[in-house]
Structures are given as structure tokens and as C-alpha cells.
C-alpha positions in Angstrom: 0.0 0.0 0.0 3.0 2.3 0.3 4.0 2.0 -3.4 4.3 5.2 -5.4 1.2 6.0 -7.4 1.9 6.8 -11.1 -1.5 6.2 -12.7 -3.9 9.1 -12.9 -7.5 9.0 -11.8 -9.8 8.9 -14.9 -12.0 11.9 -15.8 -15.1 10.6 -14.0 -17.3 12.2 -11.5 -20.2 11.1 -9.3 -22.8 12.3 -11.9 -22.5 10.0 -14.9 -21.8 11.8 -18.2 -23.1 9.7 -21.1 -20.9 11.5 -23.7 -17.7 10.8 -21.7 -18.9 7.2 -21.2 -19.3 6.8 -25.0 -16.0 8.4 -25.8 -14.2 6.3 -23.2 -15.7 3.1 -24.6 -14.7 4.1 -28.1 -11.2 4.9 -27.0 -10.7 1.6 -25.1 -11.8 -0.4 -28.1 -8.3 -0.3 -29.5 -6.8 -2.0 -26.4 -9.7 -4.4 -25.6 -8.7 -8.0 -26.2 -10.5 -9.4 -29.3 -13.3 -11.9 -28.8 -13.1 -11.3 -25.0 -15.3 -13.9 -23.2 -16.7 -14.1 -19.7 -14.4 -15.1 -16.8 -14.2 -18.9 -16.4 -17.3 -20.4 -14.8 -19.5 -17.2 -15.1 -23.0 -17.8 -16.5 -24.0 -16.3 -19.9 -27.4 -15.5 -18.5 -29.0 -15.4 -15.0 -32.5 -16.7 -14.6 -35.1 -16.1 -11.9 -38.0 -13.7 -11.1 -37.4 -10.1 -10.3 -44.2 -5.1 -6.4 -46.5 -4.1 -3.6 -49.0 -3.2 -0.1 -50.3 -2.2 4.3 -51.3 -1.7 8.3 -50.2 -1.4 12.0 -50.3 -1.6 15.8 -48.4 -0.1 18.6 -46.3 -0.7 21.7 -44.3 0.9 24.5 -40.9 -0.8 25.0 -37.2 -0.1 24.4 -37.0 -0.2 20.6 -34.0 -2.6 20.6 -36.4 -5.2 22.1 -39.0 -4.8 19.4 -39.6 -8.2 17.7 -42.4 -10.4 16.2 -43.3 -11.4 19.8 -43.4 -7.9 21.3 -45.0 -6.4 18.2 -47.6 -8.8 17.1 -49.6 -8.1 13.9 -51.9 -11.1 13.6 -53.8 -9.9 10.6 -50.7 -9.0 8.7 -48.0 -11.4 9.8 -48.7 -14.1 7.2 -48.7 -11.6 4.4 -45.4 -10.1 5.6 -43.8 -13.6 5.8 -44.9 -14.3 2.2 -43.4 -11.0 1.1 -40.1 -11.8 2.9 -39.9 -15.0 0.7 -40.6 -12.9 -2.4 -37.6 -10.7 -1.5 -35.2 -13.6 -1.9 -36.9 -16.0 -4.3 -39.4 -13.8 -6.2 -39.6 -10.3 -7.6 -37.1 -8.9 -5.0 -39.0 -5.9 -3.7 -42.4 -4.8 -2.4 -44.1 -1.8 -0.9 -46.5 -1.4 2.1 -48.8 1.4 1.2 -50.6 3.9 3.3 -49.5 3.8 7.0 -51.5 6.6 8.6 -48.4 8.4 10.0 -50.1 11.7 10.6 -51.7 10.1 13.6 -48.3 9.4 15.2 -45.3 11.2 16.5 -41.9 10.5 15.0 -41.0 8.2 17.9 -44.2 6.2 17.4 -43.6 6.0 13.7 -40.1 4.6 14.3 -41.6 2.0 16.7 -44.2 1.0 14.1 -41.6 0.8 11.4 -39.3 -1.3 13.5 -42.1 -3.6 14.6 -43.5 -4.2 11.1 -40.0 -4.8 9.7 -39.3 -7.4 12.4 -41.8 -9.6 10.6 -39.9 -9.2 7.3 -36.4 -9.9 8.8 -35.5 -10.3 12.5 -31.9 -8.8 12.3 -31.3 -5.1 12.0 -27.9 -3.9 10.8 -25.7 -1.3 12.4 -25.5 1.9 10.2 -23.0 3.5 12.5 -21.3 2.7 15.8 -19.6 4.8 18.4 -18.3 4.3 22.0 -20.0 6.8 24.2 -19.2 6.9 28.0 -17.6 3.5 27.6 -20.6 1.9 26.1 -21.1 0.9 22.5 -24.0 2.6 20.8 -25.0 1.6 17.3 -27.5 3.5 15.2 -29.8 1.0 13.6 -31.9 3.6 11.8 -30.9 6.5 9.6 -32.9 9.7 8.7 -32.5 10.7 5.1 -33.1 14.4 4.6 -31.6 17.4 2.8 -29.1 18.7 5.2 -27.5 21.2 2.8 -28.9 24.2 4.6 -28.0 23.0 8.1 -24.9 23.5 10.3 -23.5 20.1 9.1 -23.8 21.0 5.4 -20.0 21.4 5.1 -19.5 17.8 6.3 -21.8 16.1 3.7 -20.2 13.4 1.6 -23.2 11.4 0.4 -26.1 12.5 -1.8 -28.5 10.8 0.6 -28.2 14.0 2.8 -28.7 16.4 -0.1 -31.5 17.2 -2.6 -29.1 16.1 -5.4 -29.8 13.2 -7.7 -28.7 9.9 -6.3 -27.4 7.6 -9.0 -27.9 3.8 -9.1 -26.1 2.0 -6.3 -26.5 -0.6 -3.6 -26.4 -0.1 0.2 -24.7 -2.5 2.6 -26.6 -5.5 3.9 -29.2 -8.0 2.6 -32.3 -5.9 2.6 -32.6 -2.1 2.4 -35.9 -0.6 3.6 -37.1 3.0 3.4 -40.1 4.5 5.2 -41.5 7.7 3.7 -42.5 10.2 6.5 -42.9 13.1 4.0 -42.4 13.6 0.3 -40.7 16.6 -1.3 -42.7 19.5 -2.8 -41.4 18.3 -6.2 -39.2 15.5 -7.6 -37.4 12.7 -5.7 -38.9 9.8 -7.6 -37.5 6.4 -6.6 -36.2 3.9 -9.2 -35.3 0.3 -9.0 -33.4 -1.9 -11.5 -32.5 -5.6 -11.5 -28.8 -6.0 -11.2 -29.3 -9.5 -12.8 -30.8 -7.8 -15.9 -27.8 -5.5 -16.0 -25.5 -8.6 -15.7 -27.2 -10.4 -18.5 -26.8 -7.5 -20.8 -23.2 -7.1 -20.0 -22.6 -10.8 -20.3 -24.2 -10.7 -23.8 -22.6 -7.5 -25.1 -19.5 -6.7 -23.0 -18.2 -9.8 -21.2 -14.9 -8.0 -20.7 -16.7 -5.6 -18.3 -17.9 -8.6 -16.2 -14.2 -9.5 -15.9 -13.4 -5.9 -14.8 -16.2 -5.9 -12.2 -15.1 -9.3 -10.8 -11.5 -8.1 -10.3 -10.2 -6.3 -7.2 -11.1 -2.6 -6.8 -9.6 -0.2 -4.2 -12.3 0.8 -1.7 -11.6 4.1 0.0 -11.0 4.0 3.8 -11.9 7.7 4.1 -9.0 8.7 6.1 -8.4 5.5 8.0 -4.7 5.7 8.8 -4.3 2.0 9.7 -6.1 0.9 6.5 -6.3 3.7 3.9 -8.1 1.3 1.5 -9.3 -2.2 1.1 -9.6 -4.3 -2.0 -12.4 -6.5 -3.2 -14.5 -7.1 -6.4 -17.7 -5.3 -7.2 -19.2 -8.4 -8.7 -19.4 -11.7 -6.7 -20.3 -15.0 -8.3 -21.6 -18.0 -6.3 -21.9 -21.3 -8.2 -24.9 -23.4 -7.8 -25.1 -26.1 -5.1 -27.4 -29.0 -4.6 -29.7 -26.7 -2.5 -29.3 -23.3 -4.1 -29.1 -21.9 -7.6 -26.1 -19.9 -8.8 -26.2 -16.2 -7.9 -24.4 -13.0 -8.9 -24.2 -10.2 -6.3 -23.1 -6.7 -7.4 -22.2 -4.4 -4.4 -21.1 -0.9 -5.1 -21.7 2.8 -4.5 -20.3 5.1 -7.2 -19.3 7.9 -4.8 -16.7 5.7 -3.2 -14.7 5.7 -6.5 -15.4 9.3 -7.7 -15.9 11.2 -4.4 -18.9 13.4 -3.7 -19.2 16.9 -2.5 -17.2 17.4 0.7 -15.8 13.9 0.7 -13.5 13.5 -2.3 -11.8 10.2 -3.1 -8.6 10.0 -1.1 -5.5 11.0 -3.1 -3.1 8.6 -1.3 -4.8 5.4 -2.6 -4.7 3.8 -6.0 -6.9 5.6 -8.5 -9.4 3.6 -10.5 -8.5 2.6 -14.1 -10.1 3.8 -17.3 -11.6 0.3 -17.7 -13.1 0.6 -14.2 -14.5 4.0 -15.0 -16.1 2.6 -18.1 -17.6 -0.2 -16.0 -19.1 2.2 -13.5 -20.8 4.1 -16.2 -22.0 0.9 -17.9 -23.7 -0.2 -14.6 -25.4 3.2 -14.2 -26.6 3.7 -17.8 -27.9 0.1 -18.1 -29.6 0.3 -14.8 -31.2 3.5 -15.9 -32.3 1.9 -19.2 -33.9 -1.1 -17.4 -35.3 0.8 -14.4 -38.9 1.0 -13.1 -40.1 4.0 -11.2 -41.9 3.7 -7.8 -44.7 6.1 -6.9 -43.3 6.4 -3.4 -45.9 8.2 -1.3 -46.1 9.4 2.3 -46.8 6.5 4.6 -45.2 3.9 2.2 -42.6 1.4 3.3 -40.3 0.0 0.7 -38.3 -3.3 1.1 -35.7 -4.2 -1.5 -33.3 -7.2 -1.9 -30.1 -5.2 -1.8 -28.2 -8.2 -3.3 -30.1 -8.3 -6.6 -31.5 -4.8 -7.1 -30.0 -1.4 -7.6 -31.8 1.7 -6.4 -31.7 5.4 -7.3 -33.7 8.6 -6.9 -34.2 11.9 -8.8 -33.2 15.2 -7.3 -35.9 17.0 -5.5 -37.1 20.4 -4.2 -38.5 21.0 -0.7 -40.8 23.7 0.4 -41.8 24.8 4.0 -43.9 22.0 5.4 -43.0 19.7 2.5 -39.5 18.6 3.4 -38.6 15.1 2.1 -37.9 12.8 5.1 -37.2 9.0 4.9 -36.2 6.5 7.5 -33.9 3.6 6.6 -33.2 0.2 8.0 -30.7 -2.5 6.8 -32.2 -5.9 7.5 -31.2 -9.6 7.4 -33.4 -12.7 7.4 -31.3 -15.5 9.0 -33.3 -18.4 7.4 -33.9 -16.9 4.0 -30.6 -15.0 3.5 -28.4 -15.8 0.5 -24.9 -16.9 1.3 -22.8 -13.9 1.9 -19.9 -13.8 -0.6 -16.5 -14.3 1.1 -15.2 -10.9 0.2 -18.2 -9.2 1.8 -18.2 -11.1 5.1 -16.1 -8.7 7.0 -18.4 -5.8 6.1 -21.5 -7.9 6.8 -20.1 -8.8 10.3 -19.8 -5.0 11.0 -23.5 -4.8 10.3 -25.0 -7.9 11.8 -22.6 -9.8 14.0 -23.4 -10.0 17.8 -25.8 -7.1 17.8 -27.3 -6.7 21.3 -30.6 -5.1 22.3 -28.9 -2.7 24.7 -26.5 -1.2 22.1 -29.2 -0.4 19.6 -30.1 3.3 19.1 -32.9 4.6 16.9 -32.2 8.3 16.6 -35.1 10.8 16.4 -33.1 13.3 14.5 -30.8 13.1 11.3 -27.1 12.5 11.7 -24.5 11.9 9.0 -23.2 8.4 9.5 -19.6 7.4 9.3 -18.2 7.1 5.8 -20.9 9.4 4.5 -19.2 12.7 5.5 -16.2 14.3 7.0 -15.5 13.4 10.6 
């Protein structure tokens, strides 16, 4: 990691530029191996299925202890279990529509959200962890709002805390869930795209990019002096077994390779290559081509298989009394979960391993999580 860096970072920013993507692809044609095929063992096409609904109850208990037992929803639990199966072996997403959140405080809405989500997946993932007064406190929930006009605006390093467009990406964890407390005055449309559909198109037309995605990339450690960067692929292939079909998992967020706003990519780590820049653009523009919009309304809860679906949203404009406000959870279903690719296990352990009820914190106000802004 201490070697002298001679390669320059490609001309690529967080916001994808189709003209630059096209020109880069044309330029790289000359050095692309002829008749490039897929990496050994990778499938030519992935098969498998890749929508939507409702209700509530309430409880008074430390939120870390909320579970299917402490938050029973007898008229809804069967439906939720069925939808949990659909996340892993069906269409890969669904939406609960119309929770009457105007009847509840923010704290009550968080309890309801956590309670319903416990019937989808019993494990919540840490989104940030700190030691406070000698005790570990882990934020299990994140507020997503435009903080660009607040006192922390200068620390923002992720589009989730701005009104800017958020390009296609994945979060960490198995399931990403969003609960809409309020929509923006205008814009902010959510979009989903099957990463398997994107894989199939690349495997058919540009197998060399599959190879690029399956090779090691330098992930920014964001100022971590002990480990300035880590390396792992963006694309992970798991062959079929007697019990499970083959799977491809694409895990990435573009901003980690381009930087965003007040958190640029670290200059003391290896830059990405031109081929990697082309691959990043290919993922985005193909996801955009194959995407479906979601009419995400106030009171809706969205659950997405983060291992097989990319998500994005348009930029938006707030107005007084109409400030976009989402809550987010990262979930895991122990029985239904896909096998975690080896290269992702360390990150997954940071989220899910040995989480205790006492360490769990469900903040009532927004805060920029670690890795999404300047310390």
C-alpha cells in the first residue's frame, strides 16, 4: 500500500456523463482483447424472477427489544412472511402502502416501522457505531433528509443527505428498507433496476466488463490511517449447489470511487483505471435503461433485496412543510438470507454480528453516518 502511485484518476465524476462514457468506450476499443469472453465459470445468463401493499399496531418498549413477539400483527404477519420470501426468491421488492403516519409522533412512527420490519427480517444492521461513555452505541436507523442548509452541510459526503440526484447503487446488507414520512414538494422519484438484468446485458454484449467488475477494486477507507483502503471485487459469483441456484451479487456505490461533494476520493490510494471508470458508467446507464419508477408516497414502506436490485432517486425540491424525510433500515433474514460472498463477510459482520438489544439506538433526528461525510 506504500508504493508510489503513477496512474492518474480517470476523468469521471459522481454524476454519470453519457458522452464521456461513450468516448471512453470508443477509446478503449483499441486495447480491448478481441473476442473477449466471460471469466471462467461465469454464466452467460442469469434466470429467476425479479411489487406491492399495508397496516399497523403499537407498543411501549425499548426499541431494541421490538420483535415479532413484542410487536404482534396477527392480521398482517402471514402476508409479511410471504413478502419476505418474495424478496429472496421472487420479484425482489415490495411496498407497504398507506400507513397513517399523521396520527403518530416521529418516535411512534419509528416503533411502528421497526415492529413491522421485524416480521420481514429479524436482524437489523448497524448503520454507524460509536463508543459513548464507555458503552457501544449503534445507530440501527438513519434519517435521510436534505441537510445542505443546516450546520452540518459542510460535512456532507453522500447524496442521501442532499437534494441532489442519487445515481444507481446498492447499500450495505441484505435488505434495504425505506419508510416515507414526508415527500418533497417536487421530484425525488425512486427507481429500481434488477442487477441481474444488467449482468445479463453485459454478459451478452461486453463480457470484458464482467471480468473488470469481478477483479479487485480499491475501496476508500476515508482517512483510516491504519487501513487507507481495502480491495475487493464489485461483482461476486456464487456457483450453484445441490440446494441453491447460482447467484451474482453486485455491491457498489459510485461515490466511493469518484468522491462526492465534501468527501472526495482519497488522493493517497490507487486511482481507478479507465476500464473501471467505463464499468461504473455501464452499470449506471444500463440500470437506468432497465429501471422501473416507484410512486413512493407518504406512509409507504419499501423493502428491496439489496443483493439483486440497484436503487436510485431523482433530485428534489423541498418547500416549507413539505421537506422530504425518509427513514432507513438495513435488514437480514437469517433463514432466507443468501450466502454472503466471502469478500463481503467482514463488512456484513460489521452490520449484523453480535448485535445486542442494549447497544441499539434509533435516533429521532438526522445525523450523518460514518463514511458518508467528513468526521
